[in-house]
C-alpha positions in Angstrom: -36.1 -62.1 49.0 -36.8 -60.6 52.4 -37.4 -57.2 53.9 -34.8 -55.5 56.1 -36.1 -53.2 58.8 -33.6 -51.1 60.9 -34.4 -48.6 63.6 -31.9 -46.7 65.8 -33.8 -45.1 68.7 -32.1 -42.4 70.7 -32.7 -39.2 72.8 -34.0 -36.3 70.7 -32.2 -35.6 67.4 -31.9 -31.9 66.5 -34.5 -31.1 63.8 -31.9 -29.6 61.5 -29.9 -32.9 61.4 -32.8 -35.4 60.8 -33.3 -35.3 57.0 -29.6 -35.4 56.2 -29.1 -38.2 58.7 -31.9 -40.2 57.1 -30.3 -39.8 53.7 -26.9 -40.7 55.0 -28.2 -43.8 56.8 -29.9 -45.0 53.6 -26.9 -44.3 51.4 -24.2 -45.8 53.6 -26.1 -49.0 54.5 -27.2 -49.7 50.9 -23.7 -48.9 49.6 -22.1 -51.0 52.3 -24.4 -54.0 51.6 -23.7 -53.8 47.8 -19.9 -53.5 48.4 -20.1 -56.7 50.4 -21.9 -58.5 47.6 -25.5 -58.2 48.8 -27.5 -56.6 45.9 -30.6 -55.2 47.5 -33.8 -53.5 46.2 -35.5 -50.2 47.0 -34.6 -48.4 50.2 -36.7 -45.9 52.1 -35.6 -43.8 55.1 -37.7 -42.1 57.8 -37.0 -40.0 60.8 -38.7 -38.6 63.9 -37.2 -36.6 66.8 -36.2 -39.9 68.4 -35.4 -42.4 65.7 -33.8 -43.1 62.3 -35.6 -45.8 60.4 -34.6 -47.7 57.2 -36.5 -50.3 55.3 -35.0 -52.1 52.3 -36.9 -54.4 50.0 -35.8 -57.5 48.2 -32.8 -58.5 50.3 -31.4 -61.9 49.1 -30.6 -64.7 51.5 -26.9 -64.2 51.0 -24.2 -63.0 48.6 -23.2 -65.3 45.7 -19.9 -67.2 45.6 -17.3 -65.4 43.5 -14.6 -67.0 41.3 -12.2 -64.7 39.7 -8.7 -64.5 38.3 -6.2 -61.9 39.4 -3.3 -61.1 37.1 0.1 -60.9 38.7 3.7 -59.9 37.8 5.9 -61.5 35.2 7.8 -64.7 36.1 11.1 -63.5 37.4 9.8 -60.2 38.6 11.5 -58.5 41.7 10.6 -60.1 45.0 8.9 -56.9 46.2 6.4 -57.1 43.3 5.8 -60.8 43.9 5.1 -60.2 47.6 2.7 -57.4 46.9 0.8 -59.7 44.5 0.6 -62.5 47.1 -0.7 -60.1 49.7 -3.4 -58.6 47.4 -4.5 -62.0 46.2 -4.5 -63.6 49.7 -2.0 -66.4 48.7 0.4 -68.0 51.1 3.2 -68.6 48.6 3.9 -68.1 44.9 3.4 -71.9 44.4 -0.3 -71.3 44.9 -0.4 -69.2 41.8 -0.7 -70.4 38.2 1.8 -69.5 35.5 0.3 -68.4 32.2 2.5 -68.8 29.1 2.8 -65.7 26.8 5.4 -65.9 24.1 5.1 -62.2 23.2 5.1 -60.5 26.6 6.6 -63.2 28.8 5.1 -65.6 31.2 3.2 -64.2 34.2 1.4 -65.3 37.4 -2.3 -65.6 37.9 -4.1 -66.2 41.1 -7.4 -68.0 41.1 -9.5 -66.6 43.9 -12.5 -68.4 45.2 -14.8 -66.4 47.6 -17.6 -68.3 49.1 -20.9 -66.6 49.5 -22.0 -65.2 52.9 -25.3 -65.2 54.7 -27.3 -61.9 54.6 -27.5 -61.6 58.4 -23.7 -61.7 58.7 -23.3 -59.0 56.0 -26.0 -56.9 57.5 -24.6 -57.0 61.0 -21.1 -56.1 59.7 -22.4 -53.3 57.6 -24.7 -51.7 60.2 -22.1 -51.7 62.9 -19.5 -50.3 60.6 -21.9 -47.5 59.5 -22.9 -46.7 63.1 -19.3 -46.4 64.1 -18.4 -43.9 61.4 -21.7 -42.1 61.0 -21.2 -38.5 59.7 -23.1 -36.5 62.3 -22.2 -32.7 62.2 -21.9 -33.0 66.0 -21.9 -36.1 68.2 -21.3 -37.1 71.8 -20.1 -39.9 74.0 -21.8 -41.2 77.1 -20.8 -43.6 79.8 -17.4 -45.2 79.4 -17.9 -46.3 75.8 -15.8 -44.6 73.0 -18.9 -44.9 70.7 -20.3 -41.6 69.5 -23.8 -40.7 68.3 -25.7 -37.5 68.1 -27.5 -38.3 71.3 -27.4 -41.4 73.6 -28.8 -44.5 71.8 -31.6 -46.3 73.7 -32.3 -49.3 71.5 -31.6 -51.0 68.1 -34.2 -52.8 66.1 -33.1 -55.0 63.2 -35.2 -57.5 61.4 -34.6 -59.5 58.2 -37.7 -61.3 57.1 -39.2 -60.9 60.5 -36.2 -62.5 62.3 -33.7 -60.5 64.5 -30.3 -59.9 62.9 -27.9 -60.3 65.9 -25.3 -57.6 66.6 -24.4 -54.9 69.2 -24.0 -51.1 68.9 -22.6 -49.3 71.9 -23.4 -52.3 74.1 -27.0 -52.4 73.0 -28.1 -55.8 71.4 -30.3 -55.6 68.4 -33.8 -56.9 68.8 -37.4 -56.7 67.7 -38.7 -54.2 70.2 -39.1 -50.4 70.0 -41.0 -47.7 71.8 -43.7 -45.2 70.8 -44.2 -41.5 71.9 -42.2 -40.6 74.9 -45.3 -39.6 76.9 -48.3 -40.9 74.9 -47.0 -44.4 74.2 -43.8 -45.0 76.1 -43.9 -48.8 76.7 -41.9 -51.2 74.6 -43.7 -53.3 72.0 -42.6 -56.0 69.5 -42.9 -55.7 65.7 -42.8 -58.2 62.8 -42.2 -56.2 59.7 -42.3 -52.6 58.4 -46.1 -52.5 58.0 -46.6 -53.8 61.5 -44.0 -51.4 62.8 -45.6 -48.3 61.2 -49.1 -49.3 62.3 -48.0 -49.9 65.9 -46.1 -46.7 66.0 -49.2 -44.8 64.9 -51.1 -46.6 67.6 -48.5 -45.4 70.1 -48.8 -41.8 68.8 -45.8 -41.7 66.5 -46.3 -40.4 62.9 -43.2 -42.0 61.3 -43.1 -40.2 57.9 -41.8 -36.6 58.3 -43.7 -35.6 55.1 -47.0 -36.8 56.7 -46.2 -34.7 59.8 -45.5 -31.7 57.7 -48.9 -32.2 55.9 -50.7 -32.7 59.2 -49.3 -29.5 60.7 -50.1 -27.5 57.6 -53.7 -28.9 57.4 -54.3 -28.1 61.1 -52.7 -24.6 60.8 -54.8 -23.6 57.8 -58.0 -24.9 59.4 -57.4 -22.9 62.6 -56.5 -19.8 60.6 -59.7 -20.1 58.6 -61.7 -20.6 61.8 -60.1 -17.4 63.2 -60.9 -15.6 59.8 -57.2 -15.0 59.3 -54.5 -16.1 56.9 -51.5 -18.2 57.7 -48.1 -16.6 57.1 -46.6 -19.4 55.0 -43.2 -20.7 56.1 -42.0 -24.0 54.6 -38.8 -24.0 56.7 -40.8 -23.6 59.9 -43.1 -26.3 58.9 -40.2 -28.7 58.4 -38.6 -27.7 61.7 -41.8 -28.3 63.7 -42.2 -31.7 62.0 -38.7 -32.4 63.3 -39.6 -31.4 66.8 -42.8 -33.5 67.1 -43.8 -37.2 66.7 -47.5 -36.5 67.1 -48.1 -32.8 66.2 -51.0 -30.9 67.5 -51.5 -27.2 66.4 -53.0 -24.7 68.9 -54.1 -21.1 68.7 -52.6 -18.4 71.0 -53.0 -14.6 71.4 -50.7 -11.7 72.3 -51.3 -8.1 73.3 -52.3 -5.8 70.5 -49.9 -3.2 71.7 -47.1 -5.2 70.2 -48.5 -4.6 66.7 -46.8 -1.1 66.9 -43.6 -3.0 66.1 -43.0 -4.0 62.5 -44.7 -7.2 61.6 -41.5 -8.9 60.4 -39.9 -8.3 63.8 -42.8 -10.0 65.6 -42.9 -12.9 63.1 -39.1 -13.4 63.4 -39.2 -13.3 67.2 -42.0 -15.8 67.5 -40.4 -18.1 64.9 -36.9 -17.9 66.3 -37.7 -18.3 70.0 -40.9 -20.4 70.1 -41.1 -21.9 66.6 -44.6 -20.4 66.3 -46.5 -19.4 63.1 -47.8 -15.9 62.6 -51.3 -15.0 61.3 -52.4 -11.9 59.3 -55.5 -10.3 57.9 -56.2 -11.8 54.4 -57.1 -8.4 52.8 -54.7 -5.9 54.4 -51.9 -8.4 55.0 -51.3 -6.8 58.4 -50.2 -9.0 61.2 -52.9 -10.1 63.7 -52.3 -10.5 67.4 -52.7 -14.3 67.1 -50.1 -17.1 66.6 -50.1 -20.9 66.1 -47.9 -23.2 68.2 -47.2 -26.9 67.6 -47.4 -29.2 70.6 -46.0 -32.7 70.9 -48.8 -33.7 73.3 -52.5 -34.4 73.3 -53.6 -32.4 76.4 -56.6 -33.3 78.5 -57.7 -29.7 78.9 -58.0 -28.9 75.2 -54.6 -27.2 75.2 -55.4 -24.3 77.6 -52.4 -24.8 79.8 -50.0 -25.3 76.9 -51.3 -22.1 75.2 -51.1 -20.1 78.4 -47.5 -21.1 78.9 -46.6 -20.2 75.3 -48.4 -16.9 75.6 -46.3 -15.9 78.6 -43.1 -16.7 76.8 -44.3 -14.9 73.6 -45.2 -11.9 75.7 -41.7 -11.7 77.2 -40.0 -12.2 73.7 -42.2 -9.6 72.1 -41.5 -7.2 75.0 -37.8 -7.5 74.2 -38.4 -6.8 70.5 -40.5 -3.8 71.4 -37.8 -2.5 73.6 -35.2 -2.9 70.9 -37.4 -1.1 68.4 -38.0 1.8 70.7 -34.4 2.2 71.7 -33.2 2.1 68.0 -35.7 4.8 67.1 -33.8 7.2 69.5 -30.8 7.0 67.2 -31.0 8.1 63.6 -29.4 6.0 60.9 -26.7 8.6 60.3 -25.7 8.3 63.9 -25.6 4.5 63.7 -23.5 4.8 60.5 -20.9 6.7 62.4 -20.4 3.7 64.7 -19.4 1.5 61.8 -15.7 2.6 62.2 -15.6 0.4 65.3 -16.7 -2.7 63.5 -14.1 -4.7 61.6 -15.3 -6.0 58.2 -12.1 -8.0 57.7 -8.6 -7.5 59.2 -7.1 -7.0 55.8 -9.9 -4.9 54.4 -10.5 -2.4 57.1 -13.7 -1.5 59.0 -17.3 -1.5 57.9 -17.0 2.3 57.6 -14.1 1.9 55.1 -16.2 -0.6 53.1 -19.2 1.7 53.1 -17.1 4.6 51.7 -16.0 2.4 48.8 -19.6 1.3 48.2 -20.7 4.9 48.3 -18.3 5.9 45.5 -19.1 2.8 43.5 -22.8 3.2 43.8 -22.4 6.9 42.7 -20.6 5.8 39.6 -23.0 3.0 38.8 -26.1 5.2 39.2 -26.0 6.4 35.6 -26.2 2.8 34.3 -29.3 2.2 36.4 -31.0 5.5 35.7 -30.8 6.3 39.4 -30.0 9.7 41.0 -26.3 9.5 41.8 -26.7 11.5 45.0 -29.5 9.2 46.1 -27.4 6.2 45.4 -24.5 7.6 47.4 -26.8 8.4 50.3 -28.4 5.0 50.3 -25.0 3.3 50.2 -23.8 5.4 53.1 -26.8 4.2 55.2 -26.9 0.6 53.9 -25.0 -1.0 56.7 -26.0 1.4 59.5 -28.5 -1.0 61.0 -25.8 -3.5 61.8 -25.2 -1.5 65.0 -28.8 -1.5 66.0 -30.2 -3.4 68.9 -32.7 -5.2 66.7 -30.2 -6.5 64.2 -28.0 -7.5 67.0 -30.8 -9.8 68.3 -32.1 -10.9 64.8 -29.3 -10.6 62.2 -31.6 -11.9 59.5 -33.5 -8.6 59.7 -30.5 -6.5 58.5 -31.5 -4.2 55.7 -35.2 -4.5 56.5 -34.7 -2.7 59.8 -32.6 -0.1 58.1 -35.5 0.6 55.8 -37.9 1.0 58.8 -35.5 3.3 60.6 -35.0 5.4 57.5 -38.8 5.7 56.9 -39.3 6.7 60.5 -37.3 9.9 59.9 -38.9 10.7 56.5 -36.1 9.5 54.3 -36.9 9.4 50.6 -38.7 6.2 49.7 -36.2 5.2 47.0 -33.4 5.5 49.5 -35.2 3.6 52.2 -36.1 0.7 49.9 -32.5 0.6 48.6 -31.3 0.0 52.2 -33.6 -3.1 52.4 -33.1 -4.4 48.9 -29.4 -4.0 48.4 -28.7 -7.5 49.9 -30.8 -9.1 47.1 -30.6 -11.6 45.6 -29.7 -13.7 48.6 -29.9 -17.0 46.7 -30.7 -18.4 43.3 -34.5 -18.3 43.9 -34.6 -14.8 45.4 -35.8 -11.8 43.4 -33.5 -9.0 42.3 -34.3 -5.2 42.6 -35.8 -4.0 39.4 -35.6 -0.6 37.7 -39.0 -0.9 36.3 -40.5 -1.2 39.8 -38.9 2.1 40.9 -35.9 0.5 42.6 -33.1 2.0 40.4 -31.3 3.3 43.5 -31.5 -0.2 45.0 -30.0 -1.7 41.8 -27.0 0.6 42.0 -26.4 -0.1 45.7 -26.9 -3.8 45.4 -24.4 -3.9 42.5 -21.9 -1.8 44.4 -22.2 -3.9 47.5 -21.5 -7.2 45.7 -18.8 -5.8 43.5 -16.9 -4.4 46.5 -17.1 -7.8 48.2 -15.7 -9.5 45.2 -13.0 -6.9 44.7 -11.9 -6.9 48.3 -11.5 -10.7 48.7 -9.8 -10.9 45.3 -7.3 -8.2 46.4 -6.3 -10.2 49.5 -6.3 -13.5 47.6 -9.2 -15.0 49.5 -10.8 -16.5 46.4 -13.2 -19.5 46.4 -11.6 -23.0 46.1 -13.0 -26.3 44.9 -13.7 -27.3 48.5 -15.0 -24.1 50.0 -16.4 -20.6 49.5 -16.6 -19.2 53.1 -17.3 -15.6 52.0 -20.0 -16.7 49.5 -18.2 -15.1 46.6 -19.9 -17.3 44.0 -23.3 -16.2 45.2 -22.1 -12.5 45.0 -21.0 -13.0 41.4 -24.2 -14.7 40.5 -26.1 -11.8 42.1 -24.2 -9.3 40.0 -24.9 -11.3 36.9 -28.7 -11.6 37.6 -29.1 -7.9 38.5 -27.3 -6.9 35.3 -29.1 -9.3 33.0 -32.6 -9.0 34.5 -32.4 -5.2 34.3 -30.5 -5.2 30.9 -27.8 -2.9 32.3 -24.7 -1.7 30.5 -22.0 -2.1 33.2 -18.4 -2.4 31.9 -16.9 -4.3 34.8 -13.3 -3.4 34.4 -14.0 0.3 34.5 -15.7 -0.1 37.9 -13.6 -2.9 39.4 -10.0 -1.6 38.9 -10.4 1.7 40.9 -12.1 -0.1 43.7 -9.3 -2.7 43.7 -6.8 0.2 44.0 -8.8 1.6 47.0 -8.6 -1.8 48.7 -4.9 -1.8 48.3 -4.6 1.6 49.8 -6.5 0.6 53.0 -4.7 -2.8 53.2 -1.2 -1.4 53.0 -1.3 2.0 54.6 -2.1 2.4 58.3 -1.4 6.2 58.3 -4.3 8.2 57.1 -2.1 10.9 55.5 -0.3 8.3 53.4 -3.6 6.6 52.5 -5.0 9.8 51.1 -1.7 10.7 49.3 -1.5 7.3 47.7 -5.2 7.6 46.7 -4.5 11.0 45.2 -1.6 9.6 43.1 -3.8 6.8 41.9 -6.4 9.4 40.8 -3.6 11.2 38.8 -2.8 7.8 37.2 -6.4 7.5 36.0 -8.0 5.5 38.8 -10.6 7.6 40.5 -10.5 6.8 44.2 -13.3 7.1 46.7 -10.8 7.7 49.5 -9.8 11.2 48.4 -11.7 13.7 50.5 -9.6 16.7 49.5 -6.2 17.5 47.9 -3.5 17.2 50.5 -0.8 19.9 49.9 2.0 18.2 51.7 5.2 16.6 50.8 4.6 13.4 48.8 5.6 10.4 50.9 8.1 8.3 48.8 6.5 5.1 50.0 3.1 6.2 48.8 4.4 7.2 45.4 6.1 3.9 44.8 3.0 2.1 46.0 0.8 4.1 43.6 3.0 3.3 40.6 3.0 -0.4 41.4 -0.7 -0.6 42.3 -1.9 0.5 38.8 -0.5 -2.6 37.2 -1.4 -4.9 40.1 -5.0 -3.7 40.3 -5.4 -4.3 36.5 -3.9 -7.8 36.7 -6.1 -8.9 39.6 -9.2 -7.3 38.0 -8.6 -9.5 34.9 -8.5 -12.6 37.1 -11.8 -11.5 38.7 -13.2 -11.0 35.2 -12.3 -14.6 34.4 -14.2 -15.7 37.5 -17.3 -13.8 36.2 -16.9 -15.6 32.9 -17.0 -19.0 34.7 -20.0 -18.0 36.8 -21.8 -16.7 33.6 -21.1 -20.0 31.9 -22.7 -21.9 34.8 -25.7 -19.5 34.9 -26.3 -19.7 31.1 -25.8 -23.5 31.1 -28.6 -23.8 33.6 -30.7 -21.9 31.2 -29.8 -24.3 28.3 -27.2 -22.0 26.7 -24.0 -23.4 25.3 -20.8 -22.7 27.3 -18.6 -22.9 24.2 -20.3 -19.9 22.7 -19.5 -17.9 25.9 -15.9 -19.0 25.5 -16.0 -17.9 21.9 -17.2 -14.4 22.9 -15.0 -13.9 26.0 -11.9 -15.0 24.2 -12.1 -11.9 21.9 -10.7 -9.9 24.9 -12.2 -6.7 26.3 -15.5 -8.3 26.8 -16.7 -7.2 30.2 -20.2 -6.0 29.7 -22.3 -9.0 30.9 -25.6 -8.0 29.2 -23.9 -7.4 25.8 -22.0 -10.7 26.1 -25.3 -12.6 26.7 -27.0 -10.8 23.8 -24.0 -11.6 21.5 -24.1 -15.3 22.7 -27.8 -15.5 22.0 -27.4 -14.0 18.5 -24.5 -16.4 17.8 -26.5 -19.4 19.0 -29.4 -18.4 16.7 -27.0 -17.9 13.8 -25.3 -21.3 14.2 -28.7 -23.1 14.1 -29.2 -21.8 10.6 -27.8 -23.5 7.5 -25.6 -20.5 6.7 -24.2 -20.5 10.2 -23.5 -24.2 10.4 -21.8 -24.2 7.0 -19.8 -21.1 7.7 -18.6 -22.7 11.0 -17.4 -25.7 9.0 -15.7 -23.5 6.5 -13.9 -21.4 9.1 -12.7 -24.5 10.9 -11.5 -26.0 7.6 -9.5 -22.8 7.0 -8.1 -22.9 10.5 -7.0 -26.5 10.1 -5.3 -25.9 6.8 -3.5 -22.9 8.3 -2.4 -24.8 11.4 -1.0 -27.6 9.3 0.8 -25.4 6.9 2.2 -23.0 9.5 3.5 -25.9 11.5 5.2 -27.3 8.4 6.6 -24.0 7.2 7.4 -22.8 10.8 5.9 -19.4 10.1 2.7 -17.5 10.6 0.5 -16.5 7.6 -1.5 -13.9 9.6 -1.6 -10.6 7.9 -2.9 -8.9 4.7 -2.8 -10.6 1.4 -1.6 -9.2 -2.0 -4.6 -8.2 -4.1 -2.5 -8.4 -7.2 -1.9 -12.1 -6.7 -5.6 -13.0 -6.6 -6.1 -14.4 -10.1 -9.2 -16.6 -9.7 -12.7 -15.1 -9.5 -13.4 -17.2 -6.4 -10.4 -15.6 -4.7 -11.4 -12.1 -5.5 -15.0 -12.8 -4.5 -13.9 -14.1 -1.2 -11.6 -11.1 -0.6 -14.4 -8.7 -1.4 -16.8 -10.5 0.9 -14.3 -10.5 3.7 -13.7 -6.7 3.5 -17.4 -6.0 3.4 -18.2 -8.3 6.3 -15.5 -6.7 8.4 -17.1 -3.3 8.0 -20.7 -4.4 8.3 -20.2 -6.5 11.4 -18.2 -3.8 13.2 -20.8 -1.2 12.3 -23.7 -3.5 13.6 -21.9 -4.4 16.8 -21.2 -0.7 17.6 -24.9 -0.1 17.7 -25.6 -3.4 19.6 -27.3 -4.9 16.6 -26.0 -8.4 17.0 -28.7 -10.0 14.8 -27.5 -7.6 12.1 -23.9 -8.6 12.7 -24.9 -12.3 12.2 -26.7 -11.4 9.0 -23.6 -9.7 7.7 -21.5 -12.7 8.7 -23.8 -15.0 6.8 -22.6 -13.2 3.6 -19.3 -15.1 3.9 -20.9 -18.5 3.6 -21.3 -18.7 -0.2 -17.9 -17.2 -1.1 -16.1 -19.5 1.4 -17.9 -22.6 0.0 -17.0 -21.6 -3.6 -13.4 -20.9 -2.6 -12.9 -24.4 -1.2 -14.8 -26.0 -4.1 -12.7 -24.4 -6.8 -9.4 -23.2 -5.4 -6.3 -25.3 -4.6 -4.8 -23.6 -1.6 -1.4 -25.3 -1.8 -0.6 -24.1 -5.4 2.7 -24.9 -7.0 3.7 -21.2 -7.2 5.0 -20.4 -3.7 3.8 -16.8 -3.9 0.3 -17.7 -4.8 0.3 -20.4 -2.1 1.4 -18.0 0.5 -1.1 -15.4 -0.6 -4.0 -17.9 -0.5 -2.9 -18.9 3.0 -3.0 -15.3 4.0 -6.5 -15.0 2.5 -7.5 -18.0 4.7 -6.2 -16.1 7.8 -8.4 -13.2 6.8 -11.5 -15.4 7.1 -10.7 -16.0 10.7 -10.0 -12.3 11.2 -13.4 -11.4 9.7 -15.3 -13.7 12.1 -13.2 -12.5 15.0 -15.2 -9.3 15.0 -18.1 -11.4 16.2 -16.6 -14.4 18.0 -13.6 -16.8 18.1 -15.0 -19.6 16.0 -12.1 -21.9 17.0 -13.7 -22.1 20.5 -17.0 -23.4 19.1 -17.6 -27.1 19.1 -19.1 -28.9 16.1 
């Protein structure tokens, strides 16, 4: 067994592409070797700004010889089938195949295929060149006259197996045993023998091969310099990784900027320095206020201690922060209300109107949701109206990632209520599965209402225009929006009936989508209100002749909005299953609750699922589930045989056995008790009531013959079985539960 070492040296690879490229190289080469019969050991990948490196342990000398039999068509099969068999088996003629006798199915051809083993260098050369020619770079380029493409021009190829060169060419570059170190600190070529020798010599030539070690080195140096300056590093894992992808021999240096820039919000300064110069920010450890210091990462070891590098970066930082300060000062001249007025000129989506149209829908929805969040409805409406205003600001135009946060600063500057200002910032949350959600208990009830309204409007809009997620893509991040709604509702334990809020908003979207004339928009919206769908588009009652097109549209929209809302509700159910499954909950229990119909309150669904899960883990729950399924199976068989349904009430007079009457009495009691418990959200109580069915069901199946000789008694007992299912349906559809 030998070690395979591969290095592809090139011009600088963009930092954002390096880690994925390392994984792709490892996966594609290992899979390619194994597909060609070379079963290899552990593989490790590394990257620097200039190289991708792969080392694979335990590479055999060659692939084993293979002897196999390939079954072919029957003797006498059509010529086309025979020719296809010969081609796939690599045979020149059918005489080269063997005929196998089979008295039952008929004689058939078999090809005996002998594949000799191949030497490892041959397989490696074939695999590496194939991988290089098809490497999945997000972006690549050609250079010279060669059609070969790589992310940046290749400079050399190193490939050793057991210390010996594996000969092949990529883009006209022959493989060898030489590489180069740091572009400036160790530029000359040098030979290597194996991976250990390679890594040691790279280090001697100022290249830290392992990106994890570069990250650790940058972090260690940054924390040490921050401590020396009696400050605290503003942690940023993404920036750490990016700097590790920009340097082969990182050196962290401390710089300073003018204190006058600290008048600008700290997040703006941090974002500017990070975006433009990849610099880290520092802050006071106690007050958490930004300091006028920054850390830069150099790829050089300067002879002057870094003074010239720091000076150059300070000049660039000064210019960048001057721009940020200018944007801040210009934006403060325009109140958020004025900015919000400009949203009419920004298209949200060609089929969904402008940002102003969208904000109007969010305003109405936030107003309606405020009660569920214990928020002031007028505050929620006001916050929603200002939530997107900062999109037209100079600062957000330069740094889009600051949207929301800048809106909060601009609102605070003019004395807006703190609840409204915070809602402007927080309404985008959660931005991902690890992000926090706005919480009522932390005084952010207004933010909760606006965040829900924002995400629900997004979902409604794209559902209305049939731009739903597919298996291959979700360009509008609708899955993330649905998950955001789910997390906000569950983590705040809100009662939000989705259908009540989604359908009117869906109707509003249809109004904007299908009517260009403002008068017809308002008239159609008014008619929708009259039909029971309160619309946020109606500013006042228009006392004009009703446009026939608007009336027809309104009548049709009521049903269409309802239908599409139900489809969106199914999407929420699927997202909820994924969310709860990640938490260890059973998805079949969610199906059992959702299938009851009318279940659109996410928090109540989860509470019911949790209570059902706990109940089924008890002996009573497990036995009742078995009894219900037994009843359902009997009903299914008998209904199929008799070609009729036995759903419906039974005849009390025909219940002659005590086990029958006991079961009937238990069913009636359970129906009442479970409904009463569910109405007050006492799901544990509903499960306790349901457990009262267990004993009567067990005794019924132990003592009673369902298929009695008397047809009337048989039918009555089958109807009694259908009532078992009806009683459990007040809690969940037990037929959806596995087990």
